[in-house]
C-alpha positions in Angstrom: 0.0 0.0 0.0 2.9 2.4 0.8 4.4 1.8 -2.6 1.0 2.4 -4.3 0.5 5.7 -2.3 4.0 6.8 -3.4 3.2 6.1 -7.0 0.0 8.0 -6.7 1.8 11.0 -5.2 4.3 10.8 -8.1 1.5 10.9 -10.7 0.1 14.0 -9.0 3.4 15.7 -8.7 4.2 14.8 -12.3 1.0 16.3 -13.6 1.6 19.5 -11.7 5.2 19.8 -12.9 4.1 19.3 -16.5 1.5 22.0 -16.2 4.0 24.3 -14.7 6.6 23.5 -17.4 4.1 24.6 -20.1 4.1 23.6 -23.7 7.7 24.5 -24.5 9.0 21.6 -26.7 12.3 19.8 -26.2 14.7 20.5 -29.0 15.3 17.7 -31.5 18.7 16.5 -32.7 18.6 14.3 -35.9 21.1 11.5 -35.7 21.0 9.3 -38.9 17.3 8.9 -39.7 16.1 9.2 -36.1 15.2 12.3 -34.1 16.7 12.4 -30.6 16.3 14.5 -27.4 18.9 15.0 -24.7 18.5 13.1 -21.5 19.1 16.1 -19.3 16.4 18.0 -21.2 14.0 15.1 -20.6 15.0 15.3 -16.9 14.3 19.1 -16.7 11.0 18.7 -18.5 9.8 16.0 -16.1 11.3 17.3 -12.9 13.7 14.5 -12.5 16.9 14.6 -10.5 20.1 13.7 -12.4 23.0 11.7 -11.0 25.9 10.0 -12.7 27.2 6.6 -11.5 30.7 6.4 -12.7 31.0 6.9 -16.4 28.7 4.1 -17.5 25.3 4.9 -16.0 23.0 7.9 -15.8 20.3 7.9 -13.1 17.1 9.9 -13.4 14.8 9.8 -10.4 12.1 11.5 -8.3 10.1 10.4 -5.3 8.2 7.7 -7.3 10.5 6.4 -9.9 14.2 5.5 -10.5 15.3 5.2 -14.1 18.8 3.8 -14.9 20.2 4.4 -18.3 23.4 2.9 -19.7 25.9 5.4 -21.0 29.3 5.3 -22.8 30.9 1.8 -22.7 27.8 -0.1 -21.9 27.2 -3.3 -24.0 23.5 -2.8 -24.7 22.2 0.7 -25.3 18.6 -0.3 -25.8 18.0 -1.8 -22.4 17.2 0.5 -19.5 15.8 -0.2 -16.0 12.8 1.5 -14.4 12.2 0.8 -10.7 14.4 -2.3 -11.0 12.6 -3.7 -14.0 14.1 -4.2 -17.5 12.6 -2.2 -20.4 13.8 -2.4 -24.0 13.6 0.8 -26.0 12.7 0.9 -29.6 15.9 2.8 -30.6 19.3 2.7 -29.0 20.4 5.6 -26.8 23.4 7.4 -28.2 26.1 9.7 -26.9 27.1 12.9 -28.7 29.5 15.6 -27.4 29.5 13.7 -24.1 25.7 13.9 -23.7 23.2 11.0 -23.6 20.2 11.1 -25.9 16.9 9.2 -26.2 15.0 8.9 -29.4 12.0 11.2 -29.4 9.7 8.3 -30.1 11.0 6.5 -27.0 10.6 9.6 -24.9 7.1 10.3 -26.1 5.8 6.8 -26.4 7.6 4.8 -23.7 9.2 7.0 -21.0 6.5 9.7 -20.8 3.6 7.2 -20.3 5.6 5.4 -17.6 7.0 8.4 -15.7 4.2 11.0 -16.3 1.0 9.2 -17.4 -1.0 12.3 -16.6 0.5 13.9 -19.7 -1.2 11.3 -22.0 -4.7 11.5 -23.4 -7.5 10.4 -20.9 -7.4 6.7 -20.5 -10.4 4.5 -21.2 -12.2 3.2 -18.2 -12.0 -0.6 -17.7 -15.2 -2.5 -17.5 -14.9 -5.2 -20.2 -11.6 -7.3 -20.2 -10.7 -9.6 -23.1 -8.6 -12.6 -22.3 -6.9 -14.4 -25.2 -5.5 -17.9 -24.4 -2.9 -18.3 -27.1 -3.0 -21.0 -29.7 -5.7 -23.8 -29.7 -7.2 -26.3 -32.1 -4.6 -27.5 -34.6 -2.0 -25.1 -33.2 -0.4 -26.6 -30.1 2.0 -23.7 -29.6 5.2 -24.4 -27.8 5.8 -28.0 -26.8 8.1 -29.8 -24.5 8.2 -33.4 -25.7 10.4 -34.5 -22.7 7.6 -33.5 -20.3 4.7 -33.9 -22.7 3.7 -30.3 -22.3 1.6 -28.3 -24.8 1.3 -24.5 -24.6 -2.4 -24.4 -25.8 -3.5 -26.4 -22.7 -1.9 -24.2 -20.2 -2.8 -20.8 -21.8 -6.5 -21.9 -21.6 -6.2 -23.1 -18.1 -4.6 -19.9 -16.9 -7.1 -17.8 -18.9 -10.1 -19.6 -17.3 -8.6 -19.2 -13.8 -8.1 -15.5 -14.5 -11.7 -15.1 -15.8 -13.0 -16.5 -12.6 -10.9 -14.1 -10.5 -11.9 -11.1 -12.6 -15.6 -11.9 -12.6 -15.5 -12.2 -8.8 -14.2 -8.6 -8.8 -17.1 -7.4 -10.9 -15.5 -7.2 -14.3 -17.2 -8.4 -17.5 -14.8 -10.9 -19.1 -14.8 -12.1 -22.7 -12.5 -14.9 -24.0 -11.3 -15.5 -27.5 -11.7 -19.2 -26.7 -13.0 -21.3 -23.9 -12.1 -24.7 -25.4 -9.6 -26.3 -27.7 -10.4 -24.2 -30.7 -9.3 -21.2 -32.8 -10.9 -18.9 -35.3 -8.9 -20.1 -38.3 -6.1 -22.6 -39.0 -4.0 -19.9 -40.8 -2.3 -17.7 -38.1 -2.5 -14.7 -40.4 -6.2 -15.0 -40.3 -6.7 -16.3 -36.8 -4.7 -13.7 -34.9 -6.4 -10.6 -36.2 -9.8 -12.2 -35.7 -9.0 -12.6 -32.0 -8.5 -8.8 -31.8 -11.6 -8.2 -33.9 -13.6 -10.4 -31.5 -12.5 -8.2 -28.6 -13.4 -5.1 -30.6 -16.9 -6.4 -31.2 -17.3 -7.1 -27.5 -16.2 -3.5 -26.8 -13.3 -4.6 -24.7 -11.5 -1.9 -22.7 -8.4 -4.0 -22.1 -6.8 -7.0 -23.9 -4.5 -9.6 -22.4 -3.0 -12.4 -24.6 -1.5 -15.3 -22.5 1.4 -17.3 -23.9 4.3 -19.5 -22.8 7.7 -19.2 -24.4 10.2 -21.3 -26.3 14.0 -21.2 -26.6 15.4 -19.5 -29.7 16.6 -22.8 -31.2 15.6 -26.4 -30.8 18.7 -27.0 -28.6 17.9 -24.0 -26.3 16.5 -25.6 -23.2 18.1 -23.2 -20.8 16.3 -19.9 -21.5 13.9 -19.0 -18.8 11.9 -16.1 -17.4 9.0 -13.8 -18.2 8.6 -11.3 -21.1 5.8 -8.7 -21.7 5.1 -7.3 -25.1 3.5 -4.2 -26.5 3.1 -3.2 -30.2 5.8 -0.8 -31.4 5.0 2.8 -32.4 5.1 3.7 -36.0 8.6 3.5 -37.5 10.1 1.6 -34.6 11.5 -1.9 -34.8 10.7 -5.0 -32.8 13.2 -5.8 -30.0 14.3 -9.0 -31.6 14.9 -7.4 -35.0 18.1 -5.6 -33.7 19.8 -9.0 -33.4 18.8 -10.0 -37.0 19.9 -6.8 -38.6 16.5 -6.5 -40.4 14.6 -3.3 -39.9 10.9 -4.4 -39.5 9.6 -1.0 -38.6 6.1 -0.4 -40.1 4.7 2.6 -41.9 1.1 3.5 -41.1 -0.5 3.7 -37.7 -1.8 0.3 -36.4 -5.1 0.7 -34.5 -3.7 -0.4 -31.2 -1.0 2.3 -31.3 -3.6 4.9 -30.6 -3.7 3.5 -27.1 0.1 3.1 -26.8 0.5 5.1 -23.6 -2.0 2.9 -21.8 -0.7 -0.3 -23.3 2.8 0.7 -22.0 1.5 1.5 -18.5 -0.5 -1.8 -18.5 2.6 -3.8 -19.6 4.7 -2.2 -16.8 2.0 -2.9 -14.1 1.7 -6.5 -15.3 5.5 -6.9 -15.6 6.0 -5.8 -12.0 3.4 -8.1 -10.5 4.5 -11.2 -12.5 8.1 -10.7 -11.6 7.4 -10.0 -7.9 4.9 -12.7 -7.4 6.3 -15.5 -9.5 10.0 -14.9 -9.0 10.8 -15.7 -12.6 13.8 -14.2 -14.4 13.1 -10.7 -15.6 13.4 -10.7 -19.4 11.9 -7.3 -19.8 9.2 -5.3 -21.5 9.7 -5.7 -25.2 8.3 -4.6 -28.6 6.9 -6.9 -31.3 4.6 -6.4 -34.3 2.0 -8.9 -33.1 -1.0 -9.7 -35.3 -3.1 -10.4 -32.3 -2.6 -6.8 -31.0 -2.5 -4.7 -34.2 -6.3 -4.3 -34.9 -7.2 -3.6 -31.2 -9.4 -0.7 -30.3 -8.2 -0.7 -26.7 -4.9 -1.1 -24.8 -3.4 -4.5 -25.2 -0.4 -6.6 -24.3 0.9 -10.1 -24.7 2.6 -12.0 -21.9 5.1 -14.8 -22.3 4.7 -16.1 -18.8 7.5 -18.7 -18.7 9.5 -21.1 -20.9 7.9 -24.5 -21.5 11.1 -25.6 -23.2 13.0 -25.1 -19.9 12.4 -28.3 -17.9 12.5 -26.5 -14.6 10.0 -23.9 -15.6 7.9 -26.4 -17.5 7.5 -28.5 -14.4 6.3 -25.5 -12.5 3.8 -24.6 -15.2 2.5 -28.1 -15.2 1.3 -27.8 -11.6 -2.2 -26.3 -10.9 -0.9 -24.4 -7.9 1.6 -22.4 -10.0 -0.9 -21.7 -12.7 -3.2 -20.4 -10.0 -0.4 -18.1 -8.9 0.0 -16.9 -12.4 -3.7 -16.1 -12.7 -3.5 -14.2 -9.4 -0.4 -12.3 -10.5 -2.2 -11.3 -13.7 -5.2 -10.2 -11.6 -2.8 -8.0 -9.5 -1.3 -6.5 -12.7 -4.8 -5.6 -13.9 -5.7 -4.1 -10.5 -2.4 -2.1 -10.5 -3.2 -0.7 -13.9 -6.8 0.2 -13.1 -5.7 1.9 -9.9 -3.1 3.9 -11.7 -5.5 5.2 -14.4 -8.3 5.8 -11.9 -5.9 8.0 -9.9 -5.5 10.2 -12.9 -9.1 11.1 -13.4 -10.3 14.5 -12.3 -11.4 14.4 -8.6 -10.3 10.8 -8.1 -7.6 11.7 -5.6 -8.8 14.8 -3.7 -7.4 13.4 -0.5 -3.8 13.4 -1.9 -4.0 16.8 -3.6 -3.1 19.0 -0.6 -0.1 16.9 0.3 1.1 17.0 -3.3 0.7 20.8 -3.5 2.6 21.2 -0.3 5.5 19.1 -1.6 5.8 20.7 -5.0 8.1 23.5 -4.1 10.6 21.0 -2.7 11.0 19.1 -6.0 13.9 20.5 -8.0 13.5 20.7 -11.7 16.7 18.8 -12.5 19.7 19.3 -10.2 22.8 17.8 -11.8 25.8 16.3 -10.1 29.2 16.9 -11.7 29.6 14.7 -14.8 32.4 12.1 -14.5 34.9 11.5 -17.3 33.1 10.6 -20.4 30.3 13.2 -19.9 31.0 16.7 -21.1 29.2 20.0 -20.4 26.0 20.3 -22.4 26.7 21.1 -26.1 24.5 20.4 -29.1 26.1 18.0 -31.6 26.7 19.4 -35.0 
C-alpha cells in the first residue's frame, strides 16, 4: 500500500510539474534517420533529479521512480531499468558531445507514459476485459516433448482461472476461446480475428496469454517472463536488432492509438508477474503482433514462462503455479486500473493538498558533476 501511495503521489506531482513547465517543446537532434532528445532536457522537462554513476550509467529519479540508463561503454544501449525492471527501448540511446540522448519516439511513447502518465490523453475506463488464451485447435503452440507439455493447454487453463478471479471482482470478461479451438487454421487469419472479436465485444483491455520457447531447438536453458506491446510507427521489434532486419512499419496500427496505456498496462503486469512468480526478468519488449495490431483498446501479450526449460515447464505443469500466475495477472490488472483511476479529475482529492505542499521542494533537474566521459551540455553538429 505504501508503494502504491508513493506512485499516486508521483503521478500527481508529475501532472503539476508538466502543467508548470508549459508547452515548450524539447529540442530535436537528428542522428541518422532518427530524431533524438537530450536526456538532461528530458529530466528538466519531467522534474527528475540527475545523477551520474561512474562513467557508465545515468540515473534519473524522483520520489516515485528510479530510471537507470546505460551510457558510454555499456554493452546494450537499448536496455534500461525502471524501478528495477528491464525495459527495451525501440531505438538505442546514443552519446554525442558527451551527452546521452533518447529517441524522441522512445521519450514520447515509452518514457513519458511510464513516468508521467497524466500527460497522456485520458485513459479508457476498464469494464470489459478480453482474455486471449494463445493457440488452440490444430495449433499446439510451444511444446516440451520431454515432459509432454503443450502451450495451448496451459494458456487456456490460466485464462479460465483469471476469468473466474476477474468476474469475482465485478468485471465483465470475454474470452477468445473457452475450449480447444481457434478462429482459423491460418495464423495470419486467426490472430487478427481474436483482436476483432475483442473489438466487437467493446473490450476496454486486452491480455494475450502465452508461454515461451527457446530461440533454437537445442535451447533448453532460456527462462523467465517477457511482456510485449506493439511498437509505435517506424520503430523496430526488440528481436529485430539481433537479426539486422529493420521491421519498422509505416502507417498507424489501430492499437498504437492506445500506446500510452498499453505501455502502462505492460509495466504494471510486468511488476506483478516478476514480484509474485519470482521468474527471471526478461523485460518489456516490442513486437509487431498480429493479435494486437487491430485492437481498439490497450493490449499486451505476456510470455509467462519457458515451457522448453524443464525446470519452468515442471512449475507450469502444476495447478498451484498456474493459479499463482492467474492471481499475479489479476494483480497486474488491478495495479493498472488503480493507476489510471488515480489520474481522473477528482479521483484523488485526499492526496492533492499533500502534493501541492511538496511541489516547491521538487527541484527541476539538479545535476551532479559529470564524470569523465560526460562533457558539459553542447549540441552535436
